[in-house]
N, C-alpha and C positions, 0 to 999 in steps of 0.2 A: 226550548229550541226544537225545531222540527227535525225529522230524519229525512234528508233529501232522497228522492226516489232512486237516483243513480247509485247512491250508496247502499240503500236497503236491498235493491234487487240484484246487484252485481257482487255481493259478498260471497256467493257460492253458486254452483250450477244447478241447484235444485229449485229453479223458479219456473220451469216449464213442465207441462204435462206430457207424458209419453205419447209419441206419435205412432208407435208400433213399427213393425218391420216394413210395412208398405211405405210409411213415411221415410224410412231410411233409404229405400230404393228410389223414391222420387227425388230426394235430396242428392243422391249419388248421380242420378242422370243429369240434374241441373249442374252439379259440381263438375262433371266432365265436359259439359257443353257450353257453359256460360262464357260469354265474352270471347268466343273463338272467332274473332274478326279476321278478315283477310290480312295477310302479313303486313301490308303497308298501310292499313286503315287504322286510324286512331280511335280506340273505343270511347264511347260517350261517358260523361261523368256519371250519369245515373246508372249506366250499365255496369261500370266498375263498382259502384256502391252496392248494386244488387248482387254482384259476385261476392263481395265481402260478407254481406248478410247471409248468403248461402253457405259460406265457410263456417260461420257461427252456427247455422242451423244443422250442419253436418256434425259438428262437435257435440251440440246439445243432444242430437238424436242418438249418437253412439253412447254417450254417458248415461242418458236416461234409460236406455234399453240395456244398460249394464253389460256392454261389450267388455270382455275380459282384458283386451289390449287395444284401447282406442288409438293410441299413437302408432303402434305397429300396424294396425289396419290401414291408417291413413298413409303411412310411408310406403306400404307395399303396393299401393294402387299404381297401375301402369298407365303411362300416357296414351291417349287415343291415337296420336300420330307423332312422328319424330319432331316435326316443326313446332309441336305444342309442348315440347319437353320443358322449356323455360317457364311457361305459364303454369304447368302442372306442378313443378317443383315449388314455385311461389305459393300455390294454394296449399300444398302439403305442409310446408314450413309454417305458414300462417295458422293453419288449423292446429298443428301441434303446439304452437305458442299459446293460442287461446285456451286449449285444453289445460295446459299447465298453469295458466293464470287462474282458471276456475279452481284447480286443485291446490292453489297457493304454493306451487313449486316454482317460485319466482326465479331461482338461479337457472333451472332448466329452461324455463320460458325465455330468459334472456339469451341463452345460447341459440335457441331457434330464431329469435328476433334478429340476432347478428347474422345467422346463416341466411335469413331472408334478404337482408340488406346486401350481403356479399354477392347475391345474384345480380345486383344492379351495377357492379363495378364496371366502369367504362360504358355503361348503357343508359344511365339516368338522364342523359341529354336527348335521348331518342323519344319523341313525343308519344310513340306507341306504348312505351313502358313507364313514362314518367308519372302517370297517375297512379299506377300500381306502386311505384316507388314511394309516393307520398303517403299511401295507406300503410306501407311497410314501416315508414318512419313513425306513424301514429302507434303502431304495435309496440315499437321499442319505447316510445314515450310512456305508454300504459304500464309496461313492465318496470321501467325505472322508477316511476312514481310509486308503485306498490312496494318496491325495495327501499323506498324513502331516499332515493338518490335524486332529490328534487332539483338541484342545480343542473345536473346533466340532463335530466328529463326536459327541463324548460329549454335548454340549449337546442335539443333536437326538435322540440315543438316550434320554436322560433325559426329554426332552419327551414322546416317544411312550410311554415306560414309565409315566409319570404318568397316562396316559389309559387304561391297561389294567386290566381286572378279570380276574385269573387264572382264577377259577371260570367266568366267562362266555365268555372267549375263550382257552382253553388253547393253541390252535395259535399264535396271535399271541404269547402269553406265552412259549411254548417258543423262538420265534425271538429275541425280545428278550433272554431269559435266556441264550441261546447267545451273543449279541453281548456281553453283560456278562461272560460267561466269557472270551471272546476278549480283551476289554480288560484284565481281571485278569491273564490269562496274559502279555500284553505288558508289564504293569507288574511282572511277576515276583511277583505275589501268588497263588502257585499254590494255596494252600489255599482262597482265595476262588474261584478258577477252578473247583476241584473242586466246591465247594458250588453255584455257579451252574449248572455242567454237570449235576449231579444233579437240580436243580430243573427244568432244561430238559427232561431226559429224562422225568421224572415227568409233565410237561405233555404231552409228545409221545405218551406211551402212552395218554393219555385221548383224544386227537383222531385217532389213527392206527388203521387196521384192521390187526391183527397178521398177517392172511393175505396182505397185500400185500408185494411185493418191496421197496418203498420203506421200509416199516417196518423190515425187517431191515437194509437199507442204513444207515438212520439209527442203528440199534442198534449196528452195527459201528463206525460213526464215533464214537459215544458212548464205546464201550470204548477205542478208540484215543486219543481226546482225554484221557480220564481217566488212561490209562497214561502219556501224555506229561507230564501235570502231576506225577504221582508220580515220574517219572524226574527231573524238575527239582529235587525236594526230596530226591534221593538215597535214595528208598525203592524200590529195585530189585525187592524181593520183590512189593510191591503192583503195580508196573508190569508185571512178568512175568505176574502173575495176570490182569490185565485184557487183556494181549495174547493170552494163551491163550483167554480168553473170546471175543475178537474172532475168533480163528481157528476156534473152535467154531461161531460164527455162520455163517461161510463154509461149513463142512462140513455143518452140520445144518439151516440155514435158507435161505441164499442159493442153494445148489446146487439145492434142491428147488423153489424159487419162480422160478428163472430161466426166462423164456419167450422172450426175444429175444436177438439177438446183442449188443445193448447191455448187457443184464444180464450175459451171460457175460464180456464185456470188463471190466466193472466188477469182477467176482469175481477175475479174473486179476490185474488191476492192484492191487486191494485186498490180495490175498495177497502181492504183491511189496512193498508198503509195510509190511505187518505183519511180514514176515520181516526186513526191514531194521531196523525198530525192535526186534524181538526180538533180533537180533544185537547191537545196541548195549547192551542190558541184560545179555546173557550175558557180554559182555566185561567189564562192570563187576564181575560176581561171579566172574570168574576162569575162565570156560568159553571159553578163547580159541580152541580148535580148532573147537568148534561155531559160535562167532561168525563165524569166517572162512568156514565153509561157507554159513551163512545170508546173510552179506553178498554172497557171490558169486551165490547164487541170486536174491536181491532185485535185484541189478544186472542180471542176465541178463533177468529178466522186464521190468523197467521201462525198459530200453534199446530195447525194441521200438518201432517207429513207432506213435505215437498213445497211448503209455503215459506214466507219470509220470516223464519223463526228468530233471526237476530233482531229484526224490527219488533217482534212480539216481546222479546226480553227487555228492549229499551222501554216499551210502553209499560211493562210491569214495574220498572224502576220509577217512571214518572208517577204511576198510580200509587206506589209505595210512599213516595215523597208527599203526595197529597194526603194519604192516610196519616203520616207522621204529623203534618201540620194540623190535621183535624183531631189529633189525639187518639186515633184508632190504631194503637200500636200492635195489637195481635194480628190484624189483617196485614199491616205493613210487614211484620216479621215473616209471615207466611210467603208473601211475594218475594221478599229479599232472599229467603232460603231457596225458593224455586230458581231464581236467577243464579244463585251461587252454584246450584247443582248443574245448571247449563254451562256456566263458565268453567267448571271442572273438566268438561269434555270438549270445549270449543274455545278457539282463540279469538278474542275480541278486545283489543286494547281500549277502545272507547267504552265498551260495555263494562269492563273491569273498573275503569276510572269512575264511571257514573255509579256503579254499585258501591265502591268504597265511599263516595261522597254521601250517598243515601244511608249506608250502614253507620257511618260516623254520626250523622244527624239522629238516627234511631237510638244509638247508644247514649248520646248526650242527653236526649230527651228522657231516657229511662234512668238517668242519674249515674250511669257507669262511666265516670269521667276518665278513669285510667285506661280502660279498653278503648274508649272513644278517642283518646289521644293517640294510642298506637295505630288505630285505623286511619285517623287523620294524617298521621305521619306518613303512612304508606301512600295515601292519596296525594300528599304534597310531593313525595318523591316521584310518583308516576307522572304528575303534572309537569314537574321539572324535566323529566326524561322526554316527554312529548315536546316541550318547548325546545330542548336542546336538539332533538331530531329535526325540528322544523326551523331551526335558526337560519339556515341557508335560504329556505323558502321565504321566510318572513322578511329578510333583509333585501330581497330582490324587488325592485320597482319594475313591474311588468310593462306598464305603459311607457316608461323611459326606455326600456329595452326595445320595444317595438318602434318607438320614435327614432332610436339610434339606428336600427336596421333600415328604416326608411331614409334616414339621412345618408347612410352608407350607400344605399342603392342610388340615391340622387347624386352622390359624389361620383360613383362609378359611371353613371350616365353622363355627368359633366366631363369626366375624364375621357370617355369615348368620344363625346362631341369635340373635346379639345384636340384629340388625335386626328379627327376628321378635318378640323380647321387647319391643322398643321399640314396635312396632305394637300389641301387646296392651296395653302400658302406656297408650298414648293412648286406645285403645278403652275400656278399663275406667275410665279417669279420666273420660271423657265420660259413661258410663252411671251410675257411682256413686262418690261421694267416699268411700264406706265401704271401698273397696279400696285406699285410699291407703297404709295401713300395709304391706299385702302387696306393693304395687308398689315401695315404698321398699326392701324387702328384696331384691327382684329386681334393682333398680338397683344396690344395693351389691354383690350377687353378681357382676353383670356387670363392675363396675369392678375387682373382685378378679381376675376371670378375665383381663381385659385386662392387668393388671400381671403376672400369672403368664406370660402369653404373651410379653410383652416381655422378662421376665427369661430365659425359655427361649431366645429368639432371641439375646440378648446372650451367654448361656452357650455356645450352639452356635458363635457367631462366635469367641469367645475360644478355644474348644477347637480349632477348625479352624485358627486363626492359629498357635497353639502347635505343632500337628502339622506345619504347613508349615515353621516355623522349625527344628524338630528334623530334619526330612528334609533341609533345605538344609545344616544343619551336618554331617550324616552324609555327604552327597555331597562337601562341601568337604574333609572329613578324608580321604575315599577318594582324591580328586583330588590332594591334597598328597602322600599316600603314593606314588601312581603317579608324580608328577613327580619326587620325590626319588629313587625307585628307578630311574627312567629316566635321570636325569642322572648317577647313580653308575655306570651300565654302561660309559660311555666310558672313564673313568680305570681302572676295574677291568680292562676288556678290554686296555688298554695294558699294565698290569702283567702280565697273563697272557701276552701275546705276548713281552714282554721276558724273563720267567722261563722261557718255553719255549725261547728261544734260549740262555739261560745254562745250563740243565740239560743241553743237548746240546753245550756248548762243551768240547772235550777239553783246552783250554789251562788251564781252571780245575781246582783241586784236587778230589779226590773229596768232601771235606767240603762245599765250596762248592756243588758240583753237587747234593749231597743237600739242602741248604737251598733251593736254587733249585727243586728238585722239590717240596719242601713248599710253597713260595710259590705255585707253579703250581697244585698241588692245591687249596690253600685258596682261591685266587682263583676257580677254577672253581666251587667250592661257593658262594662268595659271589655269583657271577653267576647261578647257578641260584636262589639265594634271592631275588635281585632280580626274576627272572622270575616267581617265585611271588607276590611282593608285588604286581606289576603286574596279575596276574589274580585277586587276592584280593578278595572281596566280603564286607562285614561283615553277613552274614545270621545271625540268632540261631538257629543250629541245633546248635552244638556245646556242650560243657560250659561253656566260658567265653564263649559268645556268638559263636563263630566257626564257619564252615563246616568240616566234618570234613576234616582234612588228607589228601590222597591219597598213597598209598605204592606204590612199585614194588619188590617184594622179589626179591632174587637171593641165591644162595648166596655167603657171604662167610667168609673165614678170620678168625676172631675175634682170634687173636693178632696177625696183621698189621694188622688194623683198629685194635686198641687201641694197638699200638706206634706207628702213625702219629699217633694222638691224643696219646700221651705225648710223642713227639719234638717235636711242634708246641708244646706247652704247657710243655716243660721250660725253654725260653728265658725265658718269663715267670716260672717258678718260680725261675730263677737270680737274678732281681732281688731276691728275698727270701732267697737262700741256702737254698732248699728243694729237696728231692729227691723224685722220683716213682718208686716201685717198681711194677713190673708182674709179676704172677704169672698165667700162663695156659697151659693145656695146648697142645702144639704142633699137635695134630690135632683142633681144635675148630672146627666150622663152624656157621653159623646163617643162616637166611633173613631178610634185612632190606633195607630201603632204606638203602644205605650213606651217602649224602649226608645224609639226614635224621637218622640215628642218630649221625653224626659231630657234628651240632649238639647232640644230647642229651649225649653223653659230654663234649665240649669244655665245655659249659655247666656241668656238674656239677664237673669238675676245676677249671675257672676259679673257681667259687665256693669250692672247697676251698683254692685258693691265696689267694684274696682274704680269707677269714675265718680263716686260720691264721697264727700268729706266724712270725717269721723263724727260720731254723735248725731247721725241723721237717720231717717227711716226710709223704708222701701215698701211700697204698697202693691200687693198682688190681688187682682180682682177678676172674677169670672161672672158672666151674666148670660142669660138665655135670650136669643133673638128669634124671630119668627121661623127661620129655616137654618139657623146657624148658632154657634156658640162663640162668644167674644171674650178673650183673655187680655187684660191690660196690666202692664208692669211699669210702675211709675217710680222714678227716683228724683231727688232734689240735688243733683250733683252739678258737674261743670257744664253739662249740655253739649251740644254738637254745633259747631259753626255752620251757618246756612250754606256756605259754598261746599261743605263736605257731606251734606246729607245725601246728595245724589250718588255718592261713592261708597256709602256705608255697607252695601251688600255686595260690592264688587271684590272678588277674590284677588284680582290683579292690582288693586289700588294700594298704594303705599301711604297716601296722605291720611287714610283713616286709622293707621296703626299708631295710636297715641299711647303714652304711658298714663297709668292711673294716678289717683291723688296721693298715694304713697309710693310713687315711682314704680308701680307694677308694670311688668312687660305685657305687651299685646301683640299677637301674631296676625290678626286680621283675617283669620279663617272661619271663626265660629259663626258669624252672621251669614256669610255666604252659604255655608253648609245648612244652617237653619232655614234659610230661604228655600233651598232645594227640598228639604224635608217637608216643610209646610205646603209647598206647591205640589209635591207628590201626593199629599192628602186632598188636593183640590181646594186648598185654603189660600189665605193671603196673609202677609206680614208687612207692616209698615210702621212708621214712627212719626211722632210730633216732638219737636225739641226747641228749646230757647236757650241760647248760650248763657251760661252762668246761673240758669234758673232750673234746669232739670230736663229730663227726657221721659217720654211715655212710649213704650212699644205696644202695638196692638197685634194680636194673633187671632184671626177668625177662621174657624173650621166649620164645614157643613155638617149638619146633623144626619144627613142621609148616609146610610151604611154602604151604598154602592161604590165600587172603585171607579165608576165612569161618570161621577157627578161633574157638572160643569164647574170649571175653576172659578173661585171667587176673585174679585178685584178689590183693592184697597178703597175705602169709602170716606176716609177722613183727611188724608194727607194729599194735597194737590200735587206734590212732587214725587209721590210714591211710584208712578209709572216708570220712572227712570231706573 
């Protein structure tokens, strides 16, 4: 996952370079004179936006130059003239609010946000101050969001958005659309976030001068935020494209427009953030060596004083996770200790959560299962806390809220039109009785329109209620899965530890140690499966409605791999007096995620045992192809009816959930998950079957080690494309 630029740069106020005393004086002049329009003249949208940016610049200058009392300095400023008192108070309160946001004093910031809004009591209908009022609403939105009061924050955001005309105030619209994009991103509605972010940029282009440094700065941030959203939906190609565009903005636009030390500081820090995000995406597509180089460069840049140090800590965690997966445990330990030192003196909920996850993985890979469980427990508790804090945010359907506001606005417009028609009705009735027939038709039309509006409101309410119910059900299912998986870890961990002792006990016979080793291996695989379920979110992005399963491929001896699967399941086959025969070349290797492919092979062999009569055999065969490896598993059981073959890999199908030859129960999940795993390897799975004669499953995997190999397609079964 990328670190969005708006999140990395706004975590504290140390992201600008000092402008010096002269810079403060220039800002103060602008602060006192900006937007002082004639009393009855409405300030332009761009001019008000410029004023707000100057307020931010004043706060940055005071803080960076270490003013001992920035808020006091701001509040003691005297108005230039009496008629400007309202405007000056507005700027003071907004500046004080931004300062306390930077310092994370959110309760104090909220008081200044409220004082700013109080200035507009009985004045917000005046066009001369309404645009300032809309910016003041945005200030309160930002404070409420940082206090995690998401529901109230969104209410204020939608209140302001309802008052905006995009064509008349594109600058205001761009800021509100940006906040809507942020809310959608936090709700994990990443496609909505992309849509809002694009609309925000279109509005920004209208109100910004493309020759200014700030225009290119916002363009860079736009590309980074779009890349972040694409990263979250696993579209690394699109994410990399937008990151490259942001780096082009640095090289071709920002470098040319940089006039001050603050500009050059931003460029260096932005480059550090972009390179870190670039490394994250390179790692996802298998470019691990390049990813490591860019992570190190990103960390080097943003560990400098006054740079994006929180982003640097996040990159340290990602690099540590890479080292853990690569078995470079000492390097990973050093990075994690550095992050821990930073967390001890800095507050970062996201950073702590990611550090706990990486530390848990490090401990587990080092065999310290007791400590790993304790750290993992802390991680789950923090994850649950984050989920609970965002419950109100997640349950809110932003698009439905906006649509409801539009419908209410339309209803108000219709009610106003209705009142106007009534006035005409009375007027015409007084003038002439001849208009009675026409007025009757108008009245009937009005009644029909009222009924239509009421029906529309009822329908909107019903739809919204149903959506909330469905979302609650999905969350309940996910929570149950997590609880069950979590509770299974303890007994499975106990079995793993006992089997580990047994397989190393020289007093036991060789055969017993062999079975203890199988138990230990199987329990390890089960624990990894539990861990995957705990982190599994039911997003509708895969073929069966699930997120694409991640795989970590390594070179594996196919014969040893298949022999372990056969040995494990021969015990189950013995219960039905069945035999499993394996035929595989001795020197056949393949690149695969061994744990996940074990689930596939075990599932197919288990089905063969289940649906074959007693005293039969099952044949497992592997062979080398020119650019792939083909595994076939053949049984001589009851076969599959032709009309059900198309449904065999469908998780939602009930017709394929048949009982075995000894009345064994079948849930219909294994083959659908197996198909997801095989396709995640770039492979293909299909079958050939004849009812009452037997079934052969084919699993073909590419021999290329790259993660980006072109997916194989079934070659033997004409119906497999279904």
